[in-house]
N, C-alpha and C positions, 0 to 999 in steps of 0.2 A: 827757759822756754818762753817764747813770746806769748803775750796775752791773747787769747782767742778773740777774734772779732765777730764770731758767730755764736757766742754764749754756749759753748760746749762745756758747761759746768753743771754740777749737781744742783737741782732745784731751779735752774734758769731755763727758759724756753730756748731751745736750739733754733737758731734762725737760718742756718745753712740748709739749702734744699738739696738738689742733686749735683750742684757744681763741685768739681774736684777739690779736695782739701789740700791746700798748699803745705809744703814741708814745715813752714813756721808754725802751723797750728796742729801739727800731729803730736800725739802723745799716747801713753799707755804701754802695756806689755802683752805678750802673747797669752799670758794667763787669763786675760779677760775673756778669751774665747772658751776657756775651760768652764768658767762660771756661767757664761751665756748659754752654752749648750747643756750644761747640767740643769740649770733652772728650767730650760724649755722641755726637759724630759723627766722631771720628777713627779709628774702626775701619776697617781695610782691607776689611772685609766690605761696604762701600759700593760696591765695584767691580761686583758682580753687577747692581746697579741700572742702571748705565750699560751693561753688556753687554746687558741686556734691551732697552734702547732701540734698539740696532742689530739684534740678532738677531730680535726679535719685533715691533718697531714699524716697522722698515724705514727708520730715520733715518740720515743721514750724520753725520759728526763735528760739523759746524757746527750742525746742527739739534739734535743731542744736547747740545752745549754750551749752546745757548739754552734748551733744556728744563730742563737742570740748574740754570741760573741762575734762571729764573723759578720753577720748582717748589720749589727749596730755599729761596731767599731769600723768596719769597712766602709759603710755608707757615710759615716761622719768624717772619716779620713778624706773622702771625696769632697765633702762640704768644706773641710779645712783647705784642701788643695785649691778649690775654686775661690775661696776667700782671699787667696794670695793676690788675685787680680784687684781686689779692693785696696789692699795695702800698696800695690804697685801703681794703680791708676788714681786712687783717692776718691772714687765715685761709687755709687750703688751698682749692683750687678747688672740690672737692666739698662742702666745708662751706659755702662761700659760695653754692653752688648751692641750698641749703635756702631761701634768700630768694626764689628764682625758682620752684621747683617745689613748695614747701611741705615741711613736716617729714616727712610720709609719702610724698608724691609724689617726693621726692628719692631714695628708696630704690632705685628702678629704675635710674636712671643711675649711681648709686654702685656698686651690685652689678655691673653690666655692666663698669664701669671696673675694679673690683677683679679680676674674672675675667680680663679682658684683660691686666692687668698681671702677675698671677701666671703666666698662661699663657706670655706672651712671656719673662718672666724665666726660666721653666723651660727654654725653648728656648735662650736665651742661655747659661744655666748648662751645658747639655748640650754646646753648641758649644764653649764655653771648656774644658770637661773633655777633649774630643777634641783640642783644640789642645795642652793640657798633656801628654796622652798621647803625641802626636806629638813634642813637644819632648823628652820623656824618652827616647823611642825613638831620636831623632836624636842626642841628646847623649851618651847612656849605653848605648844598645843594649838598653834594658829593654822587653820585649814586653808588650803589654796583657794584663792578667788581671783577675779580679774584685776582688781586694784593691786593686790599683793604680787601677782605675777608681773605686772608692769613695774612695780617698785623693785623687784628682784632683778629684772632685766636692767633697769636704770642703775642699780648699785654696781653691777658688773661692768656696764658700759662706762660709767663715770670713773671707776678704778682703772680701766683700760685707757681711757682718754687722758687721765691725769699722768700716767707713766709714759705712754707713747707720745703724748702731746708735748711733754717737757723735752723729750728727745734723748739723744745718744748717751750723754754723760749720766743722766738719771737712770736710764735703763741699765747701764753697766754697773752702777752702784746697787740698784735694787736686785739685780741678778745675783750678786755675791751674797748678800745678806738673806735674800729669800731662799737661796739654796740651803743655807744653814737651818733656817727656821722650819721651812716646809720639808726639808730633807729629814730632820729629826722626827717630825710628826709622821712622815711616811714610814720611817723605820719602825716606829712604835706600832703603827697599823699593820705593817708587814709581819711583825713579831707575832701578833695575835692571829693573823691569817695562817701563818706557818703551823700554828697549833691545830688548825682544822684539816691539815693535809692527811690523806689516807695513805700512810707510808707503805703499808703492805701492798696496796695496788700499785703504787709508784715503783717499788723495787722489783715487782714481778711483771711489769709491762714490757713486752717484747719490742725489739728494735724495728723501726720502719725501714723501708727501702732507701737506698742511696739517692735515688731520684727524688724522694720526698725531702731529703736533707737539702739537696740543691734547690728545689722549689721553695723550701722553707726559708733559705737564705735570701732568695729573691723577694719573698713575701715580707720578711722583716725589713729588708733594705728599703722596699717601696713604702712601708708604713712608718719609717723613721727618717733616715737621712735624706733620701731622694727628694722628699717634699720640701726640704730646707736648702737644697743645693743651689737654688737660684736666689738665695738671700744672704749667704755667708759674707759676701763682699760688702753688704750694707752695714755690717757691724764692725768690719775690719778696716774701713776706709780711713779712720783716724789714726791708725797705728803707724809708727815711723817705718820708713822703707828699710832701715837697717836691721830690723828684726828678721832673723832667718825664717824662710817660708816653712821649713820642716817643723818649726815650733808651733806654727798655726795648725798644721796637720795633726801633730801629737796632741795639742791642747783640745782641739775639736773632737778628736776620736775618743779621748779618755773622758772629757767632760760629759759627752752624751753616752758613751759606752758603759760607764760604771753604773749609772742608775738604770739604764735600759736592760743590761744583762741581769741585774737583780730582779727587776720587775717582770721581765719576760720569763725568767726561770721560775719565779714564784707562780706566775700564771699557769705555767706548764704543770707545776706540782699540784695546784688546786684542781685543774681540769682532769688530772689522772683519775681522781675519785668522783668528780662531778663535772660533766661536760657542759652544764647549763651556762656557765660563764661565757663560753665561746659564742653562744647563740642569743645572749640577752640583748633585748632591744634597748634597755636602760642599764648600762653597766654600772652606773653609780649606785642604783638601787640593788643590783645583784650582789655587788661587793659588800654593801652595807648589811645585807641579810646574812652574810657569813660571820659577822662580828657580834660580840656581846652588845646588848642594848646600850650599855653605858659608854661604849666606844664610838657610838654613832656621831657624837658631836665633834671630837677631834678628827675623826675620819672625814666628815663632811667639810670641815674647815680645810683639811689637807687637800681634798679634792678640789674645792673652790680655788685655793691658792695655786695649785698646780696648773689648773686651767688658765688662770690669770697670767701666770708666768709665760705660758706659751702664747697666749693671745696678744699680749702687749708687743711681743717681738714681731708677730705677723702683721699687726696693725701698723707698726712703725714702717715696715717694709712696704706695705700696701700704699701708704701715703707717698713714699718716694716713687713707687711705680706709677701712681696717678699723675705725678708731676712729669715723669718720663714720657707718659702718653701725650702730654701737651697741656695739662691743666695748669694754668698760670695763676697759682695762688701760693701763699706762704706754706711751708711744710706743715706747720701746726694746724692750719685750716684744712689742708688735705686730709690729715688724720681725723679731724672733726667730721668731715664729710663721710669718711669711711665708717666711723662708728654710728653715724645716723643710719646708714644702710644696714649695718648690723642690727641696730635696734628695730628697724622696720622688719627685717627678716625674722628676728626673734619673735616679734608680735605675731607675724603670720604663722610661724611654726607652732606657737603655744596657744594661740587664741582663735585662729581662723581655720587653718588647714586640718583636715581629718587624717590624711595620709600623704604628707608631702616630704617628710624626713627621708624616707627610703628612696624615692625617686630622685630627690635633690642630691643626696650623697652618691647615688649611682652616676648622676651626671658629672659630679666633681671627680669621681674616679676616672671617667673617660678623659678628663683634662690631663691626667698623668702622662698620657701618650705624647702630646705635643710638648709638654714640659721636659720629658725625658729626651725627646728628639733635640731640643735646644741644648740640653746638657752635653749630648754627644758631640755636637758641633763645637761648643765652647771649649770642651776638654782638649780637642785636637788643636784648636786655635791657640790655646794657652801653651800647649806643649811646643808650639812653633815659635814662641818668643814674641808675642804681641807687645808692641809699645802702645801707649795711649797718649794721644794729643789732646790736652785739656781744652784748648780752644775749639778744636774740631768736634769734640764730643758735645759741646754746648751750641754749636752752630748747626741749625737744622735746615739751612738754606742750601742752594746749589753750590755755594762757595765752599762748603765744608769738605775737608779732606775725606770724610766718610760718606760723601754723596754717591760715589761709585757710578753705576749706570741708572740714571733716573731715580736715585735714592735707594737702590737695591744692590746689595752685593750678591750677585747671582750664585756663586758657589755655595754660600751659606744658606741662602733662601731655598735653593733647590735641594740641598741636603736635608734641610729641615722638613720641607714638604714631602720628599720621598720617604723620610723616616716616619712621618705621621701615617702615611698610607701603609707602609710595611707594618707598623705597630698595630694599626686598626685591623689588619688582616687576622691577627691572632687575639683580638680582644672581644670579649662578650660583656655587655652591660645589661644587667638584669636585677630586678628587685626580688625575684623568686624564680623557681623553675618554670613557672607558667607565664610570668610577666617579663619577657625579654625585649628590651628596647633595641638593642643592636647586637648582632653576632657576625663577626668577620668570617669569611669562608674557611679560615684555618683556625677558628676558635676552638675546635674540638681536638686539635693536636695537643701534644704534651705541653708546649709553650702556652697555648691558649687556655687549656684546662687549669693550668697552674698559675694563671694570671700574670704571665711574663711578657705580655704585649709591650709593656713599657720598656723592658730590657731589649727587646728586638728593635724598638724605635731608637733607643740610645745607640745601639751597635750600628744600625744602618746610618744614622745621622753622622756618627764618627767616621764610618767607612767612606761615605760619599764625599764628605768634606776633606778627608785625607787624600782622596784621589784628585779632586777638582779644585781644592782650595790652594792658597799660596803656599809655597814651600817654606821649610824651616828657615828663619832669618829674613824672609821677604814679607812676613806679616807686618813687620814694623814699618815697611815702606809702601804698602799698597795704598791706593787712593791718592797718591801724590806726595809732595814733599812738604814737611812741616816740622816744627820743633817738637819732638816727642817728650813725654814725661821721662825724666832721668831714670836710668836703670841702676845707677851706682848704689850698691848695698841692697838691691831688691830682694836678694835671698832666693832667687829662683832655683 
C-alpha cells in the first residue's frame, strides 16, 4: 500500500479535506463501520428511547423489542447503503451530493446538515458537562459553580477536538477500543438496572395496537440511523473500492443494531414499572437515580464516554460539511471552529438561558424534515448508478460537469423542495401542548400525530426524483462528458 500523503495515520493530523481519496491511499476493512457505529450508539442515553415506546406508544416489551430490532437495524442498514457512495466516490457525503443537486443547489442541504450537526453537538456537549459535574460532586463533593461548569465544558470540548481534529485514522482506532471499554462499563450498569425492573408489571402489560408498532418503528428509526444517514460516506471514503457494498450494509446494521436493541429493550423494561424515564428532562440524572449510590461513578464515566464517542464523529463530519459549504481552511481548523461554536452554545445553555434547551431541540427536530427529503433524493440517485467525477466535484465554477442549469440540478432541487413542503404538512413543532411553534395543516392526522413527517418527506423526495430525475444508467452521464471515478470492484 502506498504511503498516504495526507497523514491518515493514528496520532497524525489528517490533512485531507473534502477532495476525493485516490485508490493509492485507500485502506481498511468493512469491519471499521461495525466499530464506528457501535461506538456511536453505546451511550446509556439510548434508554429513554425504549421508555418512550412503552410510556407513550402503549407497547408491551415484546412489541418494543421488535420495534427496536426493525427500527435500529433497518435505519442503519440505510446508513450502510448510503455509505457505499463514499467508498465509490472517495469523498464526504455532502461533497458527493454536489453531483446530484448541482454546485449551487447543494448549498441548501449542506447548510441544513451543518446546522443540525452543530445543534445536536451543542446539546451533547451540554449533557456531557452535566454528567461530569455530577461525577465531580459524587466523587469529591465539589458543588457546581460557574468556573467548574466552564471547566467541564472545556474538558469535553478538548477531548472532542483531540479526536476529531486528528482525523479519520485516529477516529477509527478510538472507535474500536472505546467500544470495548465503554461497552463493558455499560453492560455492568445495565446489569444493575435490570435488577430494578418490575417483572410482574412487564409480563402482564397488554399489547398495543399494530399502528403503534408501525409508528414506533418510525420513531426509533428517526432517533437513531436517520440522523446519521448523511454522514456514513464521510467515514467510508478511505475504504478500497473492491470491498463489497453489502459488507458495509451488514457491518453498519449490526454495529449499531446490537447496542441499540439492548438499550432500547432495557429502557422499555424500566418504563413498564416507572414511566418517569420517558419524561425526564435530564435523563443522565434520572438513570443515575435508579442505581445504587456506589454505581454512580462508573455509570457517569460510561455516560460521559458514550456521549464523547458520538460527538467526535459528528464533529468530524461537521468540519467536512463546513468546507463543502465553501469555508477555505484546513480540515483540522474547520473542526476547531466547530468546537468553538459548541463551547459558546454550551455556555449559553448552562449559564445564561433559563429555558432554551426545549425550544432549541424543537427547532433541531424540524430540521429532520429537509434532511430526510435529501435522503429520499440521494437513495434514488444511488440506485440509478451514479458515477462520481473527482475533478467536477471540486470545481465549483461554471466549467464543472455538475454546474447543470445555473448551478442547480432542477430535478433534485425540485424534489427536495417539494418533499420539504409535504413533510411539513404533517409536522408539529412544540415544546408543550400549549407552546406550539409550528403545526402543519395535516399534523393531526395519523402520520402527523406519530411524528412521521420526516418519513413523508423522504418518500415524496424519492418519488419526485424518481419521476423527473435521470433514468437508470444516465446518472453517470448527466451534466456533460468527463472521466468518471472507476466503477471496477465498486461492489454496488
